[in-house]
C-alpha angles and dihedrals in degrees: 000000000000127000088247090057092051090047090056094057090041093053092049091049092051091045095054094041088056091045090056093045096240128147120223089258089050093052090044088055094051093047092042093233132118116277090234088061090059090053090053091049093051092045090052093242090119130027097198126213132296089250091055093048092054092048091049088051090054098044092046095040088228096162093238097303095118091050090050092048091050091049089059089062088061125082094228109040119192141164107237130200111264091248095047124084112245121264129237097048102106118236119012121194106217094178130014117186126177122187118188121184128184122203140143093002096307134100115219116197124191120184125194123187129177105208132192124194107227093167131090100247132063115264115227104173143027127208120235127189127202119188130168133184118180095189108027092172092053110045094176090055090049094047092051090049095052095043089057096036109023121192109262134204092231093060093044094057092198116201130178138184138183101211102313095334117101112236122221117222139204128200120249100173128008113188133155096265103008131063134179125189137176111230105213123216089229144065133191093283106035147025121212113172117183105248125207110287094015127120128214136178115221125186131186134176141188141165134226128185119239085246087078106020117081127213095273143075128198137197119197121196106227099151130041103278131190103191130015123185134174131194125191122188124189133172107274092229089062089070092216121205112201134187138167142215137187135206134183139183089271104035139057123232112306135169117271110274094234125035126251115256118232127208141155126246118179103306095339134095109220128201123194133185133171142176137188125229099357113197121255113269094018115140122208116196128190122195134184147187127211127201120275094259093060094040093053091047092052092050090051088049089057090061096042098044091040090060094060093038091053089055093048089051089052091058100263114143111234136225110290096039106126093223090070092060099054133077110257120241115258122234121250098225140228087012093060095041093124092050090049090051091051093051091047090053091051092049093049089047089051092052089056090054094046095048091059089063102046142021108239105201092171095046126255144237141194127203120205095246087063088064092048092259114134096211133110100249135118138174121208123192114200117221091251107092093214094051121108122250115258110232117195125188122184088353125181131168110244100171135030129182120242090234115087138173131195121232138155119269133185127210125208087221093064104014096163093083140040125218135207104234129182113222137172113261090225133028140174117216128201114213140137141234129239090275091055094250110152118242138189118206127182121212129183140193113342095004089051091053093048095047094045090053093055095042087052087057091056087056095048093253122134124200091249087068088058098052121107117264111273093021117113133184119267125226113268091241090063093050115099102187102077112139093011130112122243110262121231102167112120090341113159112238129203133219111261115262 
């Protein structure tokens, strides 16, 4: 588009504004845009959108002259039917539907958009934004949360389709609380660009725990849109209260112009809202409040889920990873001495990362499979700060005392719970040093429990496998022994089973 073409539209806009006796601010108010944008339009620095041109035509009663002048700024002018969106404007969103459901501590979002290419070139990708803010009224609190526990692609589980075809996606921005991706109109077996004049339905979905999603949801109008709708579904026993606001380039925050509609569906309370022809750059925000029971539960969930997420962020493989379920490969020593040293260094470095996240009053340990390393190595740090680290290579338990006790353990690979585990009060472990020399070491009480836990990891056994039948782990927020040592004074023991 040439400067002369922009000037034609600018001159028509200025002419009809003066004919109607409107100031730039007055016209901006009618078009729901910022007054400075009107100045840019009339100066020819901006040419606006087709939607804006049609609205200006209506507001100024310009008998179609503004629309025609704007069409001349496009490379493919056309005279559309009054009910059709204008051509030559790139992507048009015919329908924009958002459905957000909250259940079991997780928000599930599904977006559906019906697109039409009104441009002159094929469209091969579509930009999607994902933004979260757990504490919108306290940005410092939110920033601290996401620095420690950033939003990850794994937890989002983003999926996208164009019709029935899966869409590939590539990352544009990857920040702690903000993501942008390009949904590609292709997959490994097919390409399906959206050609001029064609329509396509795209859907995408993702999930975010209430640890990271605040009590709000927002839709921003970045492309010309015909119809926008939002549905929110909450558990009925949460007694949700929901309200909405809107903002634009020319207006401050105001209530939605139409109320949200409330209905019941099974055991859910559902809120719906929609609007037609929303102006570009408008933002519609829906907020809610749940009853105290759900709010307090969500806050406790932040602590519990954050515990496991923190360990995942520190490089600890989490429950469900196949490497935790198999026996680790032993080292061939001394031939693999260098490899064993490398693994030990990685384990010690990992203990430094983990100890920055939690106080381990009972001591701690890490086995190589927990770092995704399929080798038989573990490092145990006793609770005494001046005690030497225990390094075990190719370790197995060869003797266990008949006397046992039952105490709570935690595991870095599912740190959101604690489990009551029976263990022998004394064990003998066969292992070897870096030269391959066999060793036998005896451990008792707390060290025996720590060592047995890590040797189990080397055999693909988790402490949950050791718990008595019918006993299940408890949430970490219910555990009262954090930071304290195991107690063995006058503790009743049982015969091994």
